[in-house]
C-alpha positions as CSV (number, residue, x, y, z in Angstrom):
1,M,2.8,-15.2,3.1
2,I,5.7,-13.5,1.3
3,L,3.9,-12.2,-1.7
4,Q,1.8,-9.5,0.0
5,E,1.4,-6.1,-1.6
6,V,1.5,-3.1,0.7
7,I,1.1,0.7,0.2
8,L,3.9,3.0,1.2
9,C,2.7,6.6,1.7
10,A,4.3,9.8,3.0
11,T,2.3,12.5,4.7
12,A,3.0,16.2,5.4
13,P,1.1,18.8,7.3
14,L,-1.1,21.1,5.3
15,A,0.5,24.2,6.8
16,S,4.2,24.6,7.4
17,G,5.1,24.4,11.1
18,S,1.8,22.8,12.1
19,G,3.3,19.4,13.2
20,S,5.1,16.6,11.4
21,G,4.0,13.9,9.0
22,A,5.0,10.3,8.8
23,I,5.9,7.4,6.6
24,V,3.1,4.7,6.8
25,L,2.7,1.2,5.3
26,H,-0.9,0.0,4.7
27,D,-2.3,-3.4,3.6
28,I,-3.6,-2.8,0.1
29,Q,-6.5,-5.3,0.6
30,T,-7.8,-4.0,4.0
31,G,-6.2,-0.6,4.4
32,T,-5.0,-1.4,7.9
33,S,-1.8,0.3,9.1
34,L,1.2,-2.1,9.3
35,A,4.0,0.2,10.4
36,S,4.6,3.9,10.9
37,F,7.9,5.9,10.8
38,K,7.3,9.3,12.4
39,Q,9.1,12.6,12.7
40,S,9.1,13.3,9.0
41,S,7.5,15.8,6.7
42,S,8.3,15.7,3.0
43,A,7.1,17.6,-0.1
44,P,6.2,15.8,-3.4
45,H,9.0,13.8,-5.0
46,C,11.1,14.1,-1.7
47,T,10.7,10.4,-0.6
48,S,12.5,7.4,-2.1
49,F,13.2,3.9,-0.9
50,V,14.9,0.6,-1.7
51,E,13.2,-2.7,-1.0
52,T,14.7,-5.5,1.1
53,R,16.4,-7.9,-1.3
54,D,19.6,-9.8,-1.9
55,G,19.9,-10.6,1.8
56,Q,20.1,-6.9,2.8
57,G,17.4,-4.8,4.5
58,G,15.8,-1.9,2.7
59,F,15.7,1.7,3.7
60,I,13.7,4.9,3.1
61,L,15.2,8.4,2.4
62,V,13.0,11.5,3.2
63,A,14.2,15.0,2.4
64,Q,12.5,17.4,4.9
65,Q,10.5,20.2,3.2
66,D,11.6,23.0,5.5
67,K,15.1,21.9,6.5
68,S,18.4,20.9,4.8
69,I,18.0,17.5,6.5
70,L,17.7,14.0,5.0
71,N,16.0,11.4,7.3
72,V,17.0,7.7,6.9
73,Y,14.7,4.9,8.1
74,N,15.2,1.1,8.1
75,F,12.3,-1.3,7.8
76,Q,13.5,-3.2,10.9
77,K,13.0,-0.2,13.3
78,D,10.2,2.3,13.6
79,Q,12.7,5.0,14.8
80,L,14.9,7.4,12.9
81,A,18.0,5.5,11.9
82,L,20.2,8.5,10.7
83,K,19.8,12.2,10.2
84,I,22.1,13.5,7.4
85,V,22.9,17.3,7.1
86,L,22.8,18.4,3.5
87,P,24.6,21.2,1.7
88,E,21.3,22.9,1.1
89,R,17.6,22.2,1.3
90,L,16.5,19.7,-1.4
91,S,13.3,20.1,-3.5
92,C,13.3,16.5,-4.8
93,I,15.4,13.3,-4.4
94,A,15.7,10.0,-6.3
95,L,17.4,6.6,-5.7
96,D,18.3,4.2,-8.4
97,N,16.8,0.7,-8.2
98,S,19.9,-0.9,-6.7
99,G,20.2,1.8,-4.0
100,S,23.7,2.7,-5.1
101,F,23.2,6.3,-6.0
102,C,21.1,9.2,-4.6
103,A,20.4,12.4,-6.5
104,G,18.9,15.6,-5.1
105,G,17.7,18.7,-6.7
106,T,17.4,22.2,-5.2
107,A,15.2,25.3,-5.7
108,Q,18.1,27.1,-7.3
109,G,18.3,24.5,-10.1
110,R,21.3,22.6,-8.8
111,I,21.7,18.8,-8.7
112,Y,23.8,16.7,-6.3
113,L,24.9,13.1,-6.9
114,W,26.0,10.9,-4.0
115,E,27.1,7.3,-3.6
116,V,25.0,5.8,-0.8
117,A,27.5,3.3,0.5
118,S,30.4,5.7,0.9
119,G,28.6,9.0,1.1
120,I,31.0,10.5,-1.5
121,L,29.6,13.5,-3.4
122,Y,30.5,12.6,-7.0
123,N,29.4,15.9,-8.4
124,S,27.1,18.9,-8.1
125,W,26.3,21.1,-11.0
126,D,23.9,23.8,-12.2
127,A,21.4,21.7,-14.2
128,H,18.5,24.2,-14.5
129,Y,17.7,27.9,-14.3
130,R,14.9,27.5,-11.9
131,H,13.4,25.1,-9.3
132,V,14.0,21.4,-9.9
133,N,10.6,19.6,-9.4
134,V,11.4,16.0,-10.1
135,L,14.3,13.6,-10.6
136,K,14.0,10.0,-11.9
137,F,16.6,7.3,-12.6
138,T,16.1,4.9,-15.5
139,H,15.5,1.3,-14.5
140,D,19.1,0.3,-15.1
141,G,20.4,3.4,-13.3
142,A,22.5,4.5,-16.3
143,A,20.8,7.9,-16.7
144,L,19.2,10.6,-14.5
145,I,16.3,12.6,-15.9
146,S,15.3,16.0,-14.3
147,G,12.4,18.3,-14.8
148,S,12.2,21.9,-13.7
149,D,10.1,25.1,-13.5
150,D,12.1,26.4,-16.5
151,S,10.0,23.9,-18.6
152,S,13.0,21.8,-19.7
153,V,13.7,18.1,-19.2
154,N,17.4,17.1,-19.1
155,V,18.9,13.6,-19.4
156,W,22.2,13.1,-17.6
157,S,24.7,10.3,-17.8
158,V,25.5,8.9,-14.3
159,A,28.8,7.6,-15.5
160,R,29.8,11.1,-16.7
161,S,28.2,12.6,-13.7
162,V,27.8,16.1,-15.2
163,A,27.6,16.1,-19.0
164,N,24.2,15.9,-20.8
165,F,24.0,12.5,-22.5
166,L,21.3,13.8,-24.8
167,P,20.1,17.2,-26.0
168,L,17.6,19.1,-23.9
169,L,13.9,17.9,-24.2
170,S,12.5,21.4,-24.2
171,Y,9.2,21.3,-26.0
172,H,7.2,22.2,-22.9
173,T,6.2,25.8,-22.3
174,L,5.3,25.7,-18.5
175,P,6.9,23.9,-15.5
176,V,7.4,20.2,-15.7
177,K,5.8,18.5,-12.7
178,D,6.3,14.7,-13.3
179,I,8.4,12.3,-15.2
180,V,7.8,8.5,-15.7
181,C,10.5,6.2,-17.1
182,G,9.4,3.1,-19.1
183,L,11.0,-0.3,-18.8
184,G,14.1,-1.2,-20.7
185,A,17.8,-0.4,-20.5
186,F,18.9,3.1,-21.3
187,P,18.7,4.5,-24.0
188,T,16.1,2.1,-25.4
189,C,13.4,3.1,-22.9
190,R,10.7,5.6,-23.5
191,V,9.8,8.5,-21.1
192,L,6.6,10.4,-20.2
193,T,6.8,14.1,-19.1
194,A,3.8,15.9,-17.6
195,S,3.6,19.7,-17.4
196,L,1.3,22.5,-16.4
197,D,1.0,23.5,-20.1
198,H,-1.9,20.9,-20.3
199,S,0.3,18.4,-22.1
200,V,1.9,15.0,-21.5
201,K,4.7,14.2,-24.0
202,L,6.0,10.8,-25.0
203,W,9.7,10.6,-25.8
204,D,11.9,8.0,-27.5
205,I,15.3,8.3,-25.9
206,S,17.1,6.1,-28.4
207,S,16.1,8.2,-31.4
208,Q,16.2,11.4,-29.3
209,S,12.8,12.4,-30.7
210,L,9.3,13.4,-29.5
211,L,6.8,10.8,-30.5
212,T,3.5,12.2,-29.5
213,T,1.9,15.1,-27.5
214,F,-1.3,14.5,-25.6
215,Y,-3.1,17.7,-24.9
216,F,-5.6,17.9,-22.0
217,P,-8.3,20.5,-21.1
218,K,-6.6,21.1,-17.7
219,P,-3.0,21.4,-16.3
220,I,-1.4,18.1,-15.5
221,S,0.6,17.8,-12.2
222,S,1.1,14.0,-12.0
223,A,1.2,10.9,-14.2
224,V,1.6,7.2,-13.9
225,W,2.3,4.6,-16.6
226,D,1.1,1.0,-16.8
227,I,4.1,-1.4,-16.6
228,T,3.2,-2.9,-20.0
229,E,3.0,0.6,-21.4
230,R,-0.5,0.0,-22.8
231,L,-2.0,3.1,-21.1
232,F,-1.2,6.0,-18.8
233,L,-3.2,8.1,-16.4
234,A,-2.7,11.8,-15.9
235,A,-4.2,13.9,-13.1
236,S,-4.9,17.6,-12.8
237,P,-4.6,19.4,-9.4
238,D,-8.4,20.0,-9.3
239,G,-9.3,16.3,-9.1
240,S,-9.7,15.1,-12.7
241,I,-7.9,11.9,-13.8
242,Y,-7.7,11.1,-17.5
243,Q,-7.0,7.6,-18.9
244,V,-5.2,7.5,-22.2
245,N,-4.9,4.2,-24.1
246,L,-1.8,3.9,-26.2
247,F,-3.3,1.1,-28.4
248,R,-6.6,0.9,-30.2
249,Q,-8.5,-1.6,-32.3
250,R,-8.9,-0.9,-36.0
251,T,-11.2,-2.7,-38.3
252,E,-10.0,-3.3,-41.9
253,K,-12.0,-4.7,-44.7
254,H,-9.7,-7.7,-45.5
255,A,-7.6,-8.1,-42.4
256,G,-10.5,-7.7,-39.9
257,Q,-9.7,-6.2,-36.5
258,T,-6.1,-5.3,-35.8
259,I,-4.3,-3.5,-32.9
260,E,-2.3,-0.4,-33.7
261,A,-0.4,2.1,-31.6
262,V,-1.7,5.5,-31.0
263,G,0.4,8.5,-32.2
264,G,4.1,8.3,-33.0
265,A,4.1,10.9,-35.8
266,G,6.6,13.3,-34.2
267,V,6.4,16.9,-33.1
268,S,3.4,17.7,-35.2
269,D,1.4,14.7,-33.7
270,V,-1.0,16.2,-31.1
271,I,-3.8,14.1,-29.7
272,R,-6.4,16.1,-27.8
273,V,-8.2,14.6,-24.9
274,A,-11.5,16.5,-24.3
275,D,-14.1,16.2,-21.6
276,E,-17.0,16.6,-24.0
277,D,-16.1,13.5,-26.0
278,S,-18.3,10.5,-25.0
279,N,-15.5,8.1,-25.4
280,N,-13.2,10.2,-23.3
281,R,-15.9,10.7,-20.7
282,K,-15.8,6.9,-20.1
283,R,-12.1,7.2,-19.4
284,L,-12.4,10.1,-16.9
285,I,-12.3,9.7,-13.1
286,T,-13.5,12.6,-11.0
287,V,-12.2,13.0,-7.4
288,D,-13.7,15.6,-5.2
289,Q,-10.4,16.5,-3.5
290,P,-7.2,18.0,-5.0
291,I,-4.9,15.3,-6.3
292,T,-1.2,15.2,-5.2
293,V,0.1,11.8,-6.4
294,L,-0.9,8.8,-8.5
295,T,0.4,5.2,-8.6
296,I,-0.6,1.8,-10.0
297,S,-0.5,-1.5,-8.1
298,L,2.0,-4.2,-8.9
299,T,-0.7,-6.2,-10.7
300,S,-1.6,-3.2,-12.9
301,S,-5.3,-3.6,-11.8
302,L,-5.6,-0.9,-9.2
303,L,-5.1,2.9,-9.3
304,L,-4.2,4.6,-6.1
305,V,-4.9,8.3,-5.7
306,G,-3.4,10.5,-3.0
307,T,-5.2,13.8,-2.2
308,A,-4.3,17.0,-0.4
309,T,-6.9,16.2,2.3
310,G,-5.1,13.0,3.4
311,L,-7.3,10.5,1.7
312,I,-6.1,7.6,-0.4
313,H,-8.6,6.3,-2.9
314,I,-8.3,2.9,-4.6
315,Y,-10.0,2.5,-7.9
316,D,-10.3,-0.5,-10.3
317,I,-8.7,0.6,-13.5
318,A,-10.9,-1.5,-15.8
319,S,-14.2,-0.3,-14.4
320,H,-13.1,3.0,-12.7
321,Q,-15.1,1.9,-9.7
322,L,-14.0,3.2,-6.3
323,L,-13.2,0.1,-4.2
324,R,-12.1,1.6,-0.9
325,T,-10.8,4.7,0.7
326,I,-8.1,5.0,3.4
327,S,-9.0,7.9,5.7
328,T,-6.4,7.4,8.4
329,H,-4.4,10.6,7.4
330,K,-7.2,13.1,7.4
331,G,-5.9,16.6,8.1
332,M,-2.6,15.8,6.3
333,S,-1.5,15.9,2.7
334,I,-0.3,12.8,0.8
335,S,3.1,13.7,-0.7
336,H,4.2,10.2,-1.8
337,L,2.4,7.1,-2.7
338,T,3.7,3.7,-4.1
339,T,3.2,0.0,-3.7
340,M,5.7,-2.7,-2.9
341,L,6.0,-6.2,-1.6
342,K,5.8,-6.4,2.1
343,P,9.3,-6.5,3.5
344,P,10.1,-9.8,5.3
345,D,12.0,-7.8,8.0
346,L,9.3,-5.2,8.6
347,V,9.1,-4.1,12.2
348,G,6.3,-5.9,14.0
349,H,5.6,-8.1,11.0
350,V,8.7,-10.2,10.6
351,S,8.1,-13.1,8.2
352,L,7.7,-16.5,9.8
353,S,9.8,-18.0,7.0
354,L,12.9,-16.4,8.6
355,N,12.6,-18.8,11.6
356,L,13.5,-16.1,14.1
357,G,12.9,-16.2,17.8
358,S,12.0,-12.5,17.9
359,S,11.8,-9.5,15.7
360,A,15.1,-8.2,17.2
361,D,16.9,-11.2,15.6
362,A,15.9,-10.0,12.1
363,K,19.2,-8.0,11.7
364,D,21.2,-11.3,12.1
365,I,19.4,-12.9,9.1
366,I,18.9,-9.7,7.0
367,P,21.6,-7.2,7.9
368,V,20.7,-3.5,7.6
369,R,22.1,-1.9,4.5
370,P,24.9,0.5,5.6
371,I,24.3,4.2,5.0
372,V,26.8,6.8,6.0
373,P,26.4,10.6,6.1
374,F,26.6,12.3,2.8
375,H,29.6,14.6,2.1
376,R,28.7,18.2,1.8
377,M,31.6,19.1,-0.5
378,K,33.6,17.3,-3.2
379,D,36.8,15.8,-1.8
380,P,39.3,14.4,-4.4
381,K,41.2,12.5,-1.7
382,T,38.2,10.7,-0.4
383,R,37.1,9.8,-3.9
384,E,40.5,8.3,-4.7
385,A,40.5,6.3,-1.5
386,H,36.8,5.3,-2.1
387,E,36.2,3.4,1.1
388,V,32.8,1.6,1.0
389,V,31.1,-0.2,3.9
390,M,29.3,-3.3,2.8
391,M,27.5,-6.1,4.6
392,L,28.0,-9.5,3.0
393,P,25.2,-11.9,3.9
394,V,26.1,-15.4,5.2
395,Q,25.4,-18.1,2.6
396,D,25.8,-21.4,4.4
397,E,23.4,-23.7,2.4
398,T,22.0,-21.9,-0.6
399,P,24.3,-20.6,-3.2
400,G,23.4,-17.9,-5.7
401,G,23.2,-14.9,-3.4
402,I,20.0,-15.8,-1.5
403,P,20.2,-16.9,2.1
404,S,18.7,-20.2,3.2
405,A,16.1,-18.3,5.1
406,Y,14.4,-17.4,1.8
407,D,13.7,-20.9,0.7
408,Y,10.3,-20.9,-0.8
409,P,8.5,-24.2,-1.4
410,E,7.1,-24.6,-4.9
411,A,3.5,-25.4,-3.7
412,E,3.5,-22.5,-1.3
413,F,4.9,-20.1,-4.0
414,Q,2.2,-21.1,-6.5
415,R,-0.6,-20.7,-4.0
416,D,0.7,-17.3,-2.9
417,Y,1.2,-16.2,-6.4
418,A,-2.4,-17.2,-7.3
419,F,-3.7,-15.2,-4.4
420,F,-1.5,-12.2,-5.2
421,V,-2.8,-12.1,-8.8
422,Q,-6.4,-12.8,-8.0
423,P,-7.0,-12.4,-4.3
424,N,-10.8,-12.5,-4.6
425,A,-11.2,-15.4,-6.9
426,I,-8.7,-17.7,-5.2
427,G,-9.5,-16.7,-1.7
428,T,-13.3,-17.3,-2.0
429,S,-13.2,-21.1,-2.3
430,E,-10.5,-21.6,0.2
431,A,-12.1,-19.2,2.7
432,S,-15.5,-20.8,2.2
433,S,-14.2,-24.3,2.9
434,A,-12.3,-23.1,5.9
435,R,-15.3,-21.3,7.1
436,V,-17.5,-24.4,6.7
437,V,-15.1,-26.5,8.8
438,E,-14.9,-23.8,11.4
439,L,-18.7,-23.5,11.6
440,E,-19.1,-27.3,11.9
441,A,-16.6,-27.5,14.8
442,E,-18.5,-24.6,16.4
443,V,-21.8,-26.4,16.1
444,E,-20.5,-29.5,17.7
445,N,-19.0,-27.5,20.5
446,L,-22.4,-25.7,21.0
447,K,-24.3,-29.1,21.0
448,E,-22.0,-30.4,23.7
449,Q,-22.4,-27.3,25.8
450,L,-26.1,-27.4,25.3
451,G,-26.3,-31.0,26.5
452,K,-24.4,-30.1,29.6
453,A,-26.5,-27.1,30.3
454,K,-29.7,-29.2,29.8
455,G,-28.5,-31.8,32.2
456,I,-27.7,-29.2,34.8
457,N,-31.1,-27.6,34.3
458,D,-33.0,-30.9,34.7
459,V,-31.2,-31.7,38.0
460,M,-31.9,-28.2,39.3
461,W,-35.5,-28.5,38.3
462,E,-36.1,-31.9,40.0
463,T,-34.3,-30.7,43.1
464,V,-36.4,-27.5,43.4
465,V,-39.7,-29.3,42.6
466,Q,-39.1,-32.1,45.1
467,K,-38.1,-29.6,47.8
468,V,-41.2,-27.5,47.1
469,M,-43.5,-30.5,47.1
470,T,-42.1,-31.8,50.4
471,Q,-42.6,-28.4,52.0
472,E,-46.2,-28.2,50.8
473,K,-47.0,-31.6,52.1
474,Q,-45.5,-30.8,55.4
475,K,-47.4,-27.5,55.6
476,T,-50.7,-29.2,54.6
477,A,-50.3,-31.9,57.3
478,V,-49.6,-29.4,60.0
479,E,-52.6,-27.3,59.1
480,G,-54.9,-30.4,59.0
481,Q,-53.9,-31.4,62.5
482,N,-54.4,-27.9,63.9
483,N,-57.9,-27.6,62.4
484,L,-59.2,-31.1,63.4
485,V,-62.1,-31.1,66.2
486,P,-63.1,-34.4,68.0
487,G,-66.5,-35.8,66.9
488,E,-66.8,-33.9,63.7
489,G,-65.2,-36.6,61.8
490,E,-67.9,-39.2,62.7
491,D,-70.8,-36.9,61.8
492,D,-69.2,-36.1,58.4
493,E,-68.7,-39.8,57.7
494,D,-72.4,-40.5,58.5
495,R,-73.5,-37.6,56.3
496,V,-71.5,-39.0,53.5
497,E,-72.6,-42.6,53.9
498,R,-76.4,-42.0,54.4
499,P,-77.0,-40.8,50.8
500,R,-75.2,-43.9,49.6
501,K,-77.6,-46.1,51.5
502,K,-80.7,-44.3,50.2
503,G,-79.4,-44.5,46.8
504,K,-78.9,-48.2,47.1
505,I,-82.4,-48.8,48.4
506,R,-83.9,-46.8,45.6
507,S,-82.0,-48.8,43.1
508,K,-83.5,-52.0,44.4
C-alpha cells in the first residue's frame, strides 16, 4: 500500500550531554516503529525534511543542539549520510517544500540562506536583535518568515535574499515561539504567530494587516492549523491545548442559520479564550505532561501531541478522545513531530510496487537527492559559476516526470484512498470477510487433523486391548493348570449334578 501515513518524530535527551536522540518513523495506526536514524539530538524547530517525490529520494536535515553541525539522513539508509560543518550553531532551520533552499537562524539573531543542491551561501544577515526561535517558508517558497525572542515577526523575500518584503509584524510583546503558514501563494496566504504573551495572532499578508488577536489564559508555545483553515489548536507548556474555531453558526430571523467567520476586525479585535467558559471547556484538552510540539494528521482528523517526557499522544479532534499513546521514547524529549506518506524507498520497507530484487536496489529506481556541504562564507566566484549536481530519473515508459515504477492501478488507488481516509470503516468489512475465510480454512484443517488423530487412537486402542486380553487369557490358563488336583474334578461334577436330579424328581 502506497497511501500509508506515518509519524516522523525527533527526540533529544532531557539533559545536555546525557546521550543522543534519534529520528524515528512510526505507523500512525499501530504506533510500531518502522525505521530509526540515530546519532542525532535536535532542539525544537531544528529538524526539517523533504519527502520522496518526482523520482528522487527524500532526506532529513537535523541541526544539533550543542554543536555547529548539520546531520543529513536519507530514507534509503539508516546511517548518517553526511555531516555538514556550519559557520555557527543554529537555533532553528527550515526547508522549502521543493527542497531547494535551507534557512538557518542563530542565537545571535542572524539568518543564513543556502541552496541545497550547490551548497552556495546566498546570504547571511542580522535579522533580529535576539535569539531566532522559528523559521518557516511559505508553501510556494517565495518568502521566509522568522520569529524571535525580541517579539518581532519578519517576512523576507527569498528572491531578494536580504530585504524585508513586508514591514515588521511587531504587535507581540514577548518572545514568538511558533509560526504557521496557511495555504496559498505568497502574499495571498495568511499566517498564525504564537507567543508567550498569551496570544495567537492571525495576519493577512496581502493587506499587511493584523486580522484578529486570540488571547489565552496561559502562555502559548506551539500552534497548529487545520489545512482547511477552519480551526487551529494552541498549546501551553504546562499541558493545556485550546481549540479555536474560526467559523461559527449564526441564526438569523429571516435567513435562518448561516456560517460566518470569527474575528477580522483588525488590531482592536481581541477574542478571549477562557477556561471558565462552558463552551471553551468543551474545546480544552488537558495533558498531564509538558507539551513541546503539536501536529495534525494528513486527514485533519487526528491531533498528535509530543511531550517533554517522550510520550506521543494521539487524539481525535472531533471528540477530543485519547486514541493511543506511543511510549517508545520514554526518558527523552520530543523535539519534532509531523506526519507524512510512507516513503516508497524507506529502508527495510521498500514498496513492492518498485519491483526490486532487494532494498539495496532502491537507489537505482529512486536516486538519492544530491546534497553537498554548505559553504561557510559567501564566495562571489562560486555563485557566478553556480555548479549544481542533479540526478535526472530515467523515464523509459511513462512521460510526465514519473517513472514507470510508480504506475498505480485505478482500482488499487481507489481502495487505498478509501482506507487512507476511513481506515476503520473500510477495513472492518474487508477484514471480517478475510477473517471468515481464514477461520473456515482453519476449521477444515483441524477436522482433517482430528480424523487422523482419531484413527491413530483407535488403532492404538485395539492393539493395546488385544495384547492385554491375550496376556490375561494366557495367565489364567497357566494358573488353572497349576492349581488343578486329580479326582477333585469328578467330585465337583457329582456335587453339581445331584441337586439337579433331586430338583427334577421333586418336580415330577
